[in-house]
BADREN-385253 format. One record per residue (C-alpha): residue in three letters; y, x, z. Coordinates in Angstrom, 1 decimal, always signed. Each point is the difference from the previous one (the first is absolute). Layout:
% BADREN-385253
@type=ALA, yy=Y, xx=X, zz=Z;
...
***
This chain:
% BADREN-385253
@type=MET, yy=+100.5, xx=+268.0, zz=+131.1;
@type=ALA, yy=+1.4, xx=-3.0, zz=-1.9;
@type=PHE, yy=-1.3, xx=-0.5, zz=-4.0;
@type=HIS, yy=+2.1, xx=-1.5, zz=-2.5;
@type=VAL, yy=-1.2, xx=-2.5, zz=-2.8;
@type=MET, yy=+2.3, xx=-1.0, zz=-2.8;
@type=LEU, yy=-0.9, xx=-3.2, zz=-2.2;
@type=VAL, yy=+1.4, xx=-0.4, zz=-3.0;
@type=PRO, yy=-0.2, xx=-3.8, zz=-1.4;
@type=THR, yy=+1.1, xx=+0.9, zz=-3.1;
@type=LEU, yy=+1.4, xx=+2.7, zz=-2.0;
@type=SER, yy=+2.2, xx=-2.4, zz=-2.3;
@type=CYS, yy=+3.5, xx=+0.1, zz=+0.9;
@type=PRO, yy=+3.6, xx=-1.9, zz=-1.2;
@type=ALA, yy=+1.7, xx=+3.2, zz=-0.5;
@type=ARG, yy=-0.3, xx=+2.8, zz=-2.7;
@type=CYS, yy=+1.4, xx=+3.0, zz=+1.8;
@type=SER, yy=+0.0, xx=+3.2, zz=-2.2;
@type=TYR, yy=-2.1, xx=+2.2, zz=+2.0;
@type=CYS, yy=-2.5, xx=-2.4, zz=+1.9;
@type=TRP, yy=-3.6, xx=+1.1, zz=+0.1;
@type=SER, yy=-0.9, xx=-2.7, zz=+2.0;
@type=SER, yy=-0.2, xx=-3.3, zz=-2.2;
@type=GLU, yy=-2.0, xx=-1.6, zz=-2.7;
@type=VAL, yy=+0.6, xx=-2.7, zz=-2.6;
@type=GLY, yy=-2.6, xx=-2.7, zz=+0.8;
@type=SER, yy=-1.4, xx=+1.1, zz=+3.0;
@type=PRO, yy=-2.2, xx=-2.5, zz=+1.9;
@type=VAL, yy=+0.9, xx=-1.6, zz=+3.4;
@type=MET, yy=-2.4, xx=+0.9, zz=+2.8;
@type=ASN, yy=-1.4, xx=-3.5, zz=+1.3;
@type=ILE, yy=-0.4, xx=-0.7, zz=+3.9;
@type=GLU, yy=-3.9, xx=+0.4, zz=-0.4;
@type=THR, yy=+0.8, xx=+3.6, zz=-0.1;
@type=ILE, yy=+2.2, xx=+0.0, zz=+3.1;
@type=LYS, yy=-2.9, xx=-1.6, zz=+1.7;
@type=GLU, yy=-2.3, xx=+2.9, zz=-1.2;
@type=VAL, yy=+2.4, xx=+2.3, zz=+1.1;
@type=VAL, yy=+0.1, xx=-0.9, zz=+3.2;
@type=GLU, yy=-3.9, xx=-0.2, zz=+0.4;
@type=TRP, yy=-0.1, xx=+3.5, zz=-1.7;
@type=LEU, yy=+2.6, xx=+1.2, zz=+3.2;
@type=LYS, yy=-1.9, xx=-1.5, zz=+2.7;
@type=ASP, yy=-2.3, xx=+2.8, zz=+0.8;
@type=PHE, yy=+1.6, xx=+2.4, zz=-2.5;
@type=LYS, yy=+2.3, xx=+1.6, zz=+2.8;
@type=LYS, yy=+0.4, xx=-0.2, zz=+3.9;
@type=GLU, yy=+3.7, xx=+1.3, zz=-0.9;
@type=PRO, yy=+3.8, xx=-2.2, zz=-0.2;
@type=VAL, yy=+0.6, xx=-1.1, zz=-3.7;
@type=THR, yy=+2.9, xx=-0.5, zz=-1.8;
@type=PHE, yy=+0.1, xx=-2.0, zz=-3.1;
@type=THR, yy=+2.8, xx=+0.7, zz=-2.8;
@type=PHE, yy=+0.2, xx=-2.7, zz=-3.1;
@type=HIS, yy=+1.2, xx=+2.3, zz=-2.7;
@type=GLY, yy=-0.2, xx=-0.7, zz=-3.6;
@type=GLY, yy=+1.1, xx=-0.6, zz=-2.9;
@type=GLU, yy=+1.8, xx=-2.8, zz=+1.8;
@type=PRO, yy=-2.0, xx=-1.4, zz=+2.8;
@type=LEU, yy=+2.0, xx=-3.2, zz=+0.5;
@type=LEU, yy=-1.2, xx=-1.2, zz=-3.3;
@type=ALA, yy=-3.3, xx=-0.9, zz=+1.6;
@type=GLY, yy=+2.1, xx=-2.6, zz=+1.3;
@type=ALA, yy=+0.6, xx=-2.1, zz=+3.4;
@type=ASP, yy=-3.2, xx=-1.3, zz=+0.4;
@type=PHE, yy=-2.0, xx=+2.7, zz=-0.4;
@type=TYR, yy=+2.0, xx=+1.8, zz=+3.1;
@type=ARG, yy=+0.2, xx=-3.2, zz=+1.7;
@type=GLN, yy=-4.3, xx=+0.5, zz=+0.4;
@type=ALA, yy=+0.2, xx=+3.8, zz=-0.1;
@type=LEU, yy=+1.7, xx=+1.1, zz=+2.7;
@type=PRO, yy=-1.8, xx=-2.1, zz=+2.8;
@type=LEU, yy=-2.9, xx=+0.7, zz=-1.7;
@type=LEU, yy=+0.6, xx=+4.0, zz=+0.7;
@type=ALA, yy=+2.1, xx=-0.2, zz=+2.9;
@type=GLU, yy=-2.9, xx=-2.3, zz=+2.0;
@type=GLY, yy=-3.2, xx=+1.2, zz=-1.8;
@type=LEU, yy=+0.9, xx=+3.6, zz=+0.7;
@type=SER, yy=+2.2, xx=-0.4, zz=+3.2;
@type=HIS, yy=-2.5, xx=+2.5, zz=+1.9;
@type=LEU, yy=+1.5, xx=+2.6, zz=-2.4;
@type=LYS, yy=+3.6, xx=-1.1, zz=+1.2;
@type=THR, yy=+0.9, xx=-0.8, zz=-3.4;
@type=ALA, yy=+3.8, xx=+0.7, zz=-1.4;
@type=PHE, yy=+1.6, xx=-0.5, zz=-3.5;
@type=ALA, yy=+2.7, xx=+1.2, zz=-1.8;
@type=LEU, yy=+0.9, xx=-1.1, zz=-3.9;
@type=GLN, yy=+1.8, xx=+1.9, zz=-3.0;
@type=SER, yy=+1.8, xx=-2.3, zz=-2.4;
@type=ASN, yy=+3.2, xx=-0.1, zz=-2.5;
@type=LEU, yy=+0.4, xx=-3.4, zz=+2.0;
@type=TRP, yy=+0.7, xx=-2.0, zz=-3.4;
@type=VAL, yy=-2.5, xx=-2.6, zz=+0.7;
@type=LEU, yy=+0.6, xx=-0.6, zz=+3.7;
@type=THR, yy=+0.7, xx=-3.5, zz=+0.7;
@type=PRO, yy=+1.2, xx=-1.1, zz=+3.7;
@type=GLU, yy=-3.9, xx=-1.5, zz=+0.1;
@type=LEU, yy=-1.2, xx=+3.2, zz=-0.7;
@type=ALA, yy=+2.1, xx=+1.6, zz=+2.8;
@type=GLN, yy=-0.8, xx=-2.3, zz=+2.3;
@type=ILE, yy=-3.6, xx=+1.0, zz=-0.1;
@type=LEU, yy=+0.6, xx=+3.6, zz=+0.2;
@type=ALA, yy=+2.5, xx=-0.7, zz=+2.8;
@type=LYS, yy=-2.9, xx=-1.3, zz=+2.1;
@type=TYR, yy=-1.7, xx=+3.6, zz=-0.1;
@type=ASN, yy=+3.0, xx=+2.0, zz=+0.3;
@type=ILE, yy=-0.7, xx=+1.7, zz=-2.7;
@type=PRO, yy=+2.4, xx=+2.7, zz=-1.2;
@type=ILE, yy=+1.0, xx=+0.0, zz=-3.5;
@type=GLY, yy=+0.4, xx=+3.7, zz=-2.4;
@type=SER, yy=+2.3, xx=-1.0, zz=-3.0;
@type=SER, yy=+1.0, xx=+1.9, zz=-2.9;
@type=LEU, yy=+3.9, xx=+0.9, zz=-0.7;
@type=ASP, yy=+1.1, xx=+2.9, zz=-1.5;
@type=GLY, yy=+3.4, xx=+0.1, zz=+1.0;
@type=PRO, yy=+3.5, xx=-1.8, zz=-1.6;
@type=GLN, yy=-1.0, xx=-2.7, zz=-2.3;
@type=GLU, yy=+1.0, xx=+1.7, zz=-3.2;
@type=LEU, yy=-2.1, xx=+3.0, zz=+0.9;
@type=ASN, yy=-2.7, xx=-1.9, zz=+1.2;
@type=ASP, yy=+0.1, xx=-2.4, zz=-3.3;
@type=LEU, yy=-0.2, xx=+2.9, zz=-2.2;
@type=GLN, yy=-3.2, xx=+1.5, zz=+1.5;
@type=ARG, yy=-1.6, xx=-3.4, zz=+0.9;
@type=GLY, yy=+1.4, xx=-2.6, zz=-2.8;
@type=LYS, yy=+2.6, xx=-2.1, zz=+0.0;
@type=GLY, yy=+0.1, xx=-2.6, zz=+2.5;
@type=TYR, yy=-2.0, xx=+1.5, zz=+2.4;
@type=PHE, yy=+2.8, xx=+0.8, zz=+2.7;
@type=GLU, yy=+1.0, xx=-3.8, zz=-0.1;
@type=LYS, yy=-3.6, xx=-1.4, zz=+0.5;
@type=THR, yy=-1.1, xx=+2.6, zz=+3.0;
@type=MET, yy=+3.3, xx=-1.1, zz=+1.7;
@type=LYS, yy=-1.0, xx=-3.5, zz=-0.2;
@type=GLY, yy=-2.7, xx=+0.3, zz=+1.2;
@type=TYR, yy=+1.1, xx=+2.4, zz=+3.1;
@type=GLU, yy=+2.1, xx=-2.8, zz=+1.0;
@type=ILE, yy=-2.8, xx=-2.4, zz=+0.0;
@type=ALA, yy=-1.8, xx=+2.9, zz=+1.9;
@type=LYS, yy=+2.7, xx=+0.3, zz=+2.7;
@type=ALA, yy=+0.8, xx=-3.6, zz=+0.3;
@type=ASN, yy=-3.9, xx=-0.5, zz=+1.1;
@type=GLY, yy=+0.2, xx=+2.9, zz=+2.5;
@type=LEU, yy=-1.6, xx=+2.6, zz=-1.8;
@type=LYS, yy=+0.5, xx=+3.6, zz=+0.0;
@type=VAL, yy=+0.7, xx=+1.7, zz=-3.2;
@type=SER, yy=-0.1, xx=+4.1, zz=-0.8;
@type=PHE, yy=+0.9, xx=+1.2, zz=-3.1;
@type=ILE, yy=-1.5, xx=+2.5, zz=-2.3;
@type=CYS, yy=+2.3, xx=+1.7, zz=-2.3;
@type=THR, yy=-1.8, xx=+2.2, zz=-2.9;
@type=PHE, yy=+1.6, xx=+3.1, zz=-1.2;
@type=THR, yy=-0.6, xx=+1.1, zz=-3.4;
@type=LYS, yy=+1.4, xx=+3.1, zz=-2.4;
@type=HIS, yy=+2.5, xx=-2.3, zz=-0.9;
@type=SER, yy=+1.3, xx=-1.8, zz=+3.2;
@type=VAL, yy=-0.3, xx=+3.1, zz=+2.6;
@type=LYS, yy=+3.3, xx=+1.1, zz=-1.8;
@type=GLN, yy=+1.6, xx=-3.2, zz=+2.0;
@type=LYS, yy=-1.3, xx=+0.6, zz=+3.3;
@type=GLU, yy=+3.1, xx=+0.1, zz=+1.6;
@type=GLU, yy=+0.7, xx=-3.1, zz=-1.2;
@type=ILE, yy=-3.6, xx=-1.3, zz=+0.7;
@type=PHE, yy=+0.5, xx=+1.1, zz=+3.8;
@type=ASN, yy=+3.4, xx=-1.4, zz=+0.2;
@type=PHE, yy=-1.5, xx=-3.5, zz=-1.6;
@type=PHE, yy=-2.8, xx=-0.6, zz=+3.1;
@type=LEU, yy=+2.2, xx=+1.4, zz=+2.2;
@type=GLU, yy=+3.2, xx=-2.3, zz=-0.7;
@type=ASN, yy=-2.8, xx=-2.9, zz=+0.2;
@type=GLY, yy=-1.6, xx=+0.8, zz=+2.8;
@type=TYR, yy=-3.4, xx=+0.1, zz=-1.5;
@type=ASN, yy=-2.7, xx=+2.1, zz=+1.1;
@type=LEU, yy=-1.4, xx=+2.5, zz=-2.2;
@type=LYS, yy=-3.2, xx=+1.5, zz=-1.3;
@type=LEU, yy=-0.1, xx=+2.3, zz=-3.2;
@type=HIS, yy=-2.6, xx=+0.6, zz=-2.3;
@type=PRO, yy=+0.3, xx=+2.6, zz=-3.2;
@type=ALA, yy=-0.7, xx=-1.2, zz=-3.1;
@type=LEU, yy=-3.5, xx=+1.0, zz=-0.5;
@type=PRO, yy=-2.3, xx=+0.6, zz=-3.1;
@type=SER, yy=-3.1, xx=-2.4, zz=-1.2;
@type=LEU, yy=-3.3, xx=+0.1, zz=-0.7;
@type=ARG, yy=+1.1, xx=-3.5, zz=-1.9;
@type=THR, yy=+2.4, xx=+1.3, zz=-2.7;
@type=ASP, yy=+0.4, xx=+2.5, zz=-3.0;
@type=GLU, yy=+3.4, xx=+1.1, zz=+1.6;
@type=PRO, yy=-0.7, xx=+0.8, zz=+3.3;
@type=GLU, yy=+2.7, xx=+2.7, zz=+0.7;
@type=LYS, yy=+2.9, xx=-2.4, zz=-1.4;
@type=TRP, yy=+1.2, xx=-1.2, zz=+2.8;
@type=ALA, yy=-1.4, xx=+2.1, zz=+2.7;
@type=LEU, yy=+2.3, xx=+2.2, zz=+2.6;
@type=ASP, yy=-0.4, xx=+3.7, zz=-0.5;
@type=PRO, yy=-1.5, xx=+1.0, zz=+3.7;
@type=GLU, yy=+2.9, xx=+2.3, zz=+0.4;
@type=GLU, yy=+2.4, xx=-2.4, zz=-0.6;
@type=TYR, yy=-2.1, xx=-2.4, zz=+2.3;
@type=GLY, yy=+0.3, xx=+3.0, zz=+2.9;
@type=LYS, yy=+3.8, xx=+0.5, zz=-0.4;
@type=LEU, yy=+0.0, xx=-4.0, zz=+0.1;
@type=LEU, yy=-1.6, xx=-0.4, zz=+3.3;
@type=ILE, yy=+1.7, xx=+2.7, zz=+1.5;
@type=TYR, yy=+3.5, xx=-1.5, zz=-1.1;
@type=LEU, yy=-1.1, xx=-3.5, zz=+1.4;
@type=MET, yy=-0.9, xx=+1.7, zz=+3.3;
@type=ASP, yy=+3.3, xx=+1.1, zz=+0.3;
@type=LYS, yy=+1.3, xx=-3.2, zz=-0.9;
@type=TYR, yy=-2.2, xx=-1.4, zz=+2.4;
@type=LEU, yy=+0.9, xx=+1.8, zz=+3.1;
@type=GLU, yy=+3.4, xx=-0.3, zz=-0.9;
@type=ASN, yy=-0.1, xx=-4.1, zz=+0.5;
@type=LEU, yy=-2.6, xx=+0.0, zz=+2.6;
@type=GLY, yy=+0.2, xx=-3.9, zz=+1.1;
@type=LYS, yy=+1.3, xx=-1.2, zz=-3.4;
@type=ILE, yy=-3.0, xx=+0.1, zz=-2.2;
@type=GLU, yy=-3.6, xx=+0.9, zz=+0.5;
@type=ILE, yy=-1.9, xx=+2.3, zz=-2.6;
@type=MET, yy=-3.8, xx=-0.3, zz=+0.7;
@type=ASN, yy=-0.9, xx=+3.0, zz=-2.4;
@type=ILE, yy=+2.5, xx=+2.6, zz=+2.1;
@type=ASP, yy=-1.7, xx=-1.8, zz=+3.4;
@type=HIS, yy=-3.5, xx=+0.6, zz=-1.1;
@type=LEU, yy=+0.5, xx=+3.4, zz=-1.2;
@type=CYS, yy=+1.4, xx=+1.2, zz=+3.5;
@type=LYS, yy=-2.4, xx=-1.7, zz=+2.0;
@type=ALA, yy=-2.9, xx=+1.5, zz=-1.9;
@type=TYR, yy=+1.8, xx=+3.3, zz=+0.4;
@type=PHE, yy=+0.3, xx=-0.7, zz=+3.9;
@type=THR, yy=-3.3, xx=-1.2, zz=+0.6;
@type=GLY, yy=-2.0, xx=+2.3, zz=-2.7;
@type=ARG, yy=-1.5, xx=-2.7, zz=-2.0;
@type=GLY, yy=+0.9, xx=-2.1, zz=-2.6;
@type=THR, yy=+1.1, xx=-4.0, zz=+1.0;
@type=VAL, yy=-0.2, xx=-1.6, zz=-3.8;
@type=CYS, yy=-2.6, xx=-0.3, zz=-2.3;
@type=THR, yy=+1.5, xx=+3.1, zz=-1.7;
@type=PHE, yy=-0.4, xx=+2.7, zz=+2.2;
@type=VAL, yy=-3.7, xx=-0.9, zz=+1.4;
@type=ASP, yy=-3.6, xx=-0.1, zz=-1.0;
@type=CYS, yy=+0.1, xx=-3.6, zz=-1.2;
@type=MET, yy=-3.7, xx=-0.1, zz=-1.3;
@type=GLY, yy=-1.7, xx=-2.0, zz=+2.6;
@type=SER, yy=+3.5, xx=-1.6, zz=+1.9;
@type=THR, yy=+1.5, xx=-1.6, zz=-3.6;
@type=PHE, yy=-2.0, xx=-2.7, zz=-2.2;
@type=ALA, yy=+1.6, xx=-2.5, zz=-2.5;
@type=VAL, yy=-1.7, xx=-2.5, zz=-1.5;
@type=GLY, yy=+0.8, xx=-1.5, zz=-3.4;
@type=PRO, yy=+0.5, xx=-4.0, zz=-1.3;
@type=GLU, yy=-3.8, xx=+0.1, zz=-0.5;
@type=GLY, yy=-1.4, xx=+1.3, zz=+3.3;
@type=ASN, yy=+0.1, xx=+3.6, zz=-1.3;
@type=ILE, yy=+0.1, xx=+2.8, zz=+2.3;
@type=TYR, yy=+2.2, xx=+3.0, zz=-0.6;
@type=PRO, yy=+1.0, xx=+3.1, zz=+1.9;
@type=CYS, yy=+4.0, xx=-1.3, zz=+0.0;
@type=TYR, yy=+1.7, xx=-2.3, zz=-2.1;
@type=ARG, yy=+1.2, xx=+2.4, zz=-2.5;
@type=PHE, yy=-3.6, xx=+0.2, zz=-1.5;
@type=ILE, yy=-0.3, xx=-3.9, zz=-0.2;
@type=GLY, yy=-1.2, xx=-0.9, zz=-3.6;
@type=MET, yy=-1.1, xx=+3.3, zz=-1.1;
@type=PRO, yy=-4.2, xx=-0.5, zz=+0.2;
@type=GLU, yy=-0.9, xx=+3.2, zz=+0.7;
@type=TYR, yy=+1.8, xx=-0.1, zz=+3.5;
@type=ILE, yy=-2.1, xx=-2.9, zz=+0.9;
@type=MET, yy=-1.9, xx=+0.7, zz=+3.4;
@type=GLY, yy=-1.6, xx=-3.6, zz=+0.4;
@type=ASN, yy=+0.8, xx=-3.4, zz=+0.6;
@type=VAL, yy=+0.6, xx=-2.1, zz=+3.0;
@type=ARG, yy=-2.8, xx=-2.5, zz=-1.0;
@type=ASP, yy=-2.6, xx=+2.4, zz=+0.6;
@type=HIS, yy=+1.9, xx=+0.8, zz=+3.6;
@type=PRO, yy=-0.7, xx=+3.9, zz=-0.3;
@type=SER, yy=-0.3, xx=+2.1, zz=+2.6;
@type=GLU, yy=+2.1, xx=+3.4, zz=+0.3;
@type=ALA, yy=-3.0, xx=+1.7, zz=-1.2;
@type=ASP, yy=-0.7, xx=-2.0, zz=-3.3;
@type=LEU, yy=+3.8, xx=+0.8, zz=-0.5;
@type=ALA, yy=-0.8, xx=+3.4, zz=+0.4;
@type=ARG, yy=-2.8, xx=+0.1, zz=-2.3;
@type=SER, yy=+2.5, xx=-1.0, zz=-3.2;
@type=ASP, yy=+1.5, xx=+2.5, zz=-2.0;
@type=ALA, yy=+3.3, xx=-1.0, zz=+0.8;
@type=TRP, yy=-0.1, xx=+0.9, zz=+3.4;
@type=LYS, yy=-1.7, xx=+3.4, zz=-0.9;
@type=LEU, yy=+3.1, xx=+0.8, zz=-2.0;
@type=MET, yy=+2.5, xx=-0.6, zz=+2.9;
@type=HIS, yy=-2.1, xx=+2.0, zz=+2.0;
@type=GLN, yy=-0.2, xx=+2.9, zz=-2.8;
@type=TYR, yy=+3.8, xx=+0.0, zz=+0.6;
@type=LYS, yy=-0.2, xx=+0.3, zz=+3.6;
@type=ASP, yy=-2.1, xx=+3.0, zz=-0.1;
@type=HIS, yy=+2.3, xx=+1.4, zz=-2.7;
@type=VAL, yy=+3.1, xx=-0.2, zz=+2.1;
@type=ASP, yy=-2.2, xx=+1.2, zz=+3.1;
@type=LYS, yy=-0.4, xx=+3.3, zz=-2.5;
@type=GLU, yy=+3.3, xx=-0.3, zz=-1.7;
@type=CYS, yy=+2.2, xx=-0.8, zz=+2.6;
@type=GLY, yy=-1.6, xx=+2.0, zz=+3.4;
@type=SER, yy=+2.3, xx=+2.3, zz=+0.2;
@type=CYS, yy=+3.0, xx=-2.2, zz=-0.7;
@type=THR, yy=+2.3, xx=-0.9, zz=+3.9;
@type=ASN, yy=+0.1, xx=-3.4, zz=-1.4;
@type=ILE, yy=-3.6, xx=-1.0, zz=-0.3;
@type=LYS, yy=-0.3, xx=-1.7, zz=+3.0;
@type=PHE, yy=+2.6, xx=-2.4, zz=-0.9;
@type=CYS, yy=-0.3, xx=+0.0, zz=-3.8;
@type=ARG, yy=-3.1, xx=+0.0, zz=-0.9;
@type=GLY, yy=+0.6, xx=+1.1, zz=-3.2;
@type=GLY, yy=+1.7, xx=-3.2, zz=-0.8;
@type=CYS, yy=-1.3, xx=-3.2, zz=-1.9;
@type=PRO, yy=-3.1, xx=+0.6, zz=-2.0;
@type=TYR, yy=+1.1, xx=-2.8, zz=-2.9;
@type=ASN, yy=+3.3, xx=+2.4, zz=-0.3;
@type=ALA, yy=-2.7, xx=+3.0, zz=-0.6;
@type=ILE, yy=-1.9, xx=-1.2, zz=-2.5;
@type=VAL, yy=+2.2, xx=-1.9, zz=-2.3;
@type=PRO, yy=+0.9, xx=+3.5, zz=-1.7;
@type=THR, yy=-3.2, xx=+0.8, zz=-0.5;
@type=GLY, yy=-1.6, xx=-3.1, zz=-1.6;
@type=GLY, yy=-1.9, xx=-1.0, zz=+3.4;
@type=LYS, yy=-1.4, xx=+3.8, zz=+0.6;
@type=ILE, yy=+0.5, xx=+1.8, zz=+3.3;
@type=GLU, yy=+2.1, xx=+2.9, zz=-1.0;
@type=GLY, yy=+2.8, xx=+0.4, zz=+2.5;
@type=VAL, yy=+1.7, xx=-2.0, zz=+2.4;
@type=ASP, yy=+3.1, xx=-2.4, zz=+0.0;
@type=PRO, yy=+2.3, xx=+1.0, zz=-2.1;
@type=HIS, yy=+2.7, xx=-0.8, zz=+2.4;
@type=CYS, yy=-1.2, xx=+2.8, zz=+2.2;
@type=LYS, yy=+2.9, xx=+1.9, zz=-1.0;
@type=ALA, yy=+2.2, xx=-2.6, zz=+1.6;
@type=TYR, yy=-1.6, xx=-0.3, zz=+2.9;
@type=LYS, yy=+0.1, xx=+3.9, zz=+0.7;
@type=MET, yy=+3.8, xx=-0.2, zz=-0.2;
@type=VAL, yy=+0.3, xx=-2.9, zz=+2.1;
@type=PHE, yy=-2.7, xx=+1.2, zz=+3.3;
@type=LYS, yy=+1.9, xx=+3.6, zz=-0.4;
@type=GLU, yy=+3.6, xx=-1.8, zz=+0.5;
@type=ILE, yy=-1.5, xx=-2.0, zz=+3.1;
@type=THR, yy=-1.5, xx=+2.8, zz=+1.0;
@type=ASP, yy=+2.8, xx=+2.5, zz=-0.1;
@type=ARG, yy=+2.3, xx=-2.6, zz=+1.5;
@type=ALA, yy=-2.2, xx=-0.9, zz=+2.7;
@type=ASN, yy=-0.3, xx=+3.7, zz=+1.0;
@type=GLU, yy=+3.9, xx=+0.7, zz=-0.1;
@type=GLU, yy=+0.6, xx=-3.1, zz=+2.0;
@type=MET, yy=-2.6, xx=+0.8, zz=+2.7;
@type=PHE, yy=+0.4, xx=+4.0, zz=+0.0;
@type=GLY, yy=+2.9, xx=+0.9, zz=-1.6;
@type=SER, yy=+0.8, xx=+1.8, zz=-3.2;
@type=PHE, yy=-2.5, xx=+3.1, zz=+0.8;
@type=GLY, yy=-2.5, xx=-2.2, zz=+1.6;
@type=MET, yy=-0.6, xx=+2.7, zz=+3.0;
@type=ASP, yy=+1.5, xx=-2.0, zz=+3.3;
@type=PRO, yy=-0.5, xx=-3.6, zz=+0.3;
@type=PHE, yy=+2.4, xx=+0.2, zz=+3.2;
@type=GLN, yy=+3.0, xx=+1.1, zz=-2.4;
@type=PRO, yy=+2.0, xx=-2.5, zz=-1.7;
@type=ALA, yy=-1.1, xx=-1.0, zz=-3.1;
@type=GLN, yy=+1.9, xx=+1.6, zz=-2.9;
@type=ARG, yy=+0.2, xx=-3.2, zz=-2.1;
@type=ARG, yy=+1.7, xx=+0.2, zz=-3.4;
@type=SER, yy=+3.0, xx=-2.3, zz=+0.3;
@type=ALA, yy=-0.1, xx=-1.9, zz=-3.1;
@type=ARG, yy=-3.5, xx=-1.2, zz=+0.4;
@type=PRO, yy=-1.1, xx=-2.9, zz=+2.2;
@type=SER, yy=-2.6, xx=+0.2, zz=+2.9;
@type=ILE, yy=-3.5, xx=-0.6, zz=-1.0;
@type=MET, yy=-0.7, xx=+0.0, zz=+3.5;
@type=SER, yy=+2.4, xx=-3.0, zz=+0.1;
@type=LEU, yy=-2.6, xx=-1.5, zz=-2.1;
@type=ILE, yy=-2.9, xx=+0.7, zz=+2.0;
@type=ASN, yy=+1.1, xx=-0.9, zz=+2.9;
@type=LYS, yy=+0.9, xx=-3.6, zz=-1.2;
@type=ARG, yy=-3.3, xx=-0.5, zz=-1.2;
***
C-alpha cells in the first residue's frame, strides 16, 4: 500500500484568505539539507511506493533553486519507492522557470479558487482571482495540469449554482472543501459550513455532475462513489491515515498531517533523527491518533458506512473539543447523507424500486441521472 508524505517548505503565504488555518506570517523556509535528511529517513522506513505533496502556506516561496535540487534528490535517492509528486499552490509566485522545473517531473497542481472573481475575492481577498489566473496561464503554457479546489463557506454555499456553472463553463476540474473550524483561531466557526448544508451540497453537485458527465470532473463525487463500490475509502478523510500519511514542516519536524504543522504538541519526531515507525509510535501525537481510531471502532461499529468512512478526519473531530477525542468528524451527518443517496440510487438502478428482482427493468426516477453511468465511466 502506498504512503503519503506532505512536505511543507513554509507556512508563509502572500494571500490572506479570510478562513485560512494553514498559513503563518514569518514562518521559516525549509532548506535543502532538510530534503537530504528526508531522503535518508525514508530510505529504509517503508518499502511501499511514496507520493510527496508540496503544501503550505505557499510552497513555491521556497524558490526555483530549492525545487531544482529537491526534486532529483527525492526522485533519485528514493527511486526504489517509485516516487510520485504533487503540489498545492495559489500560483501567485509561479514563474516560467519554476513551471519548467515542475513540468520535468509531470507534477500535477491543485490550486484554490472559490468561483467567479467577485465571489472568490470576497472570501480570499481582493486581487486573488487575477493573480491565481495569471499563474494558471503560466502553468498551462508549460504543460502542467491544474485542478481547482473550491472552498464552500456558510456564505458562498448560497451561490452553489453560480459557482458550479463557473467551473463548468470554463472547463475547470473541481474538488471541493467545506470551510472548516480551526485550532488556530478564536472564531473557529465563523466561516465553517454546517454539516447538513454540506450534505445537501454534495448531493446537489452529484446531480449536476451526472447531468454533465464528460464536461467536468468533480473529484469528491468520484471518490465517494468509488469508496461505496469498493467498500473502502480512497482519500485520507476516509481511511485510517496513521502510518500511511506523514507531514514534514519547515524545520524537519514530523507530524501526523500537514494540518498540525506548527503545533508543538503534535510533533512525532524530526527527520534529522531518521526515526523508525516504532520511534514515531512512541510519541504522544501518534498515540492520540490511534486513540481516535479506537474511538471510531467503538462509536461507529454499527454504522453501515464504517468501512469506507472510518469516522472521517481526526483533525475535524478534535477541533470542536480543543484537541480531546470525544466525537467523530462533525461532517459525519453530511457523509451519511451522501452515502445513503449513493446507496439508494445504486439499489434502485440495479434492482428496481423494490429491490426484489434483478432481472426486471429498474424503476428509475426519471428526473434523476444514473449513478451507474458514473461508476461505469470510472
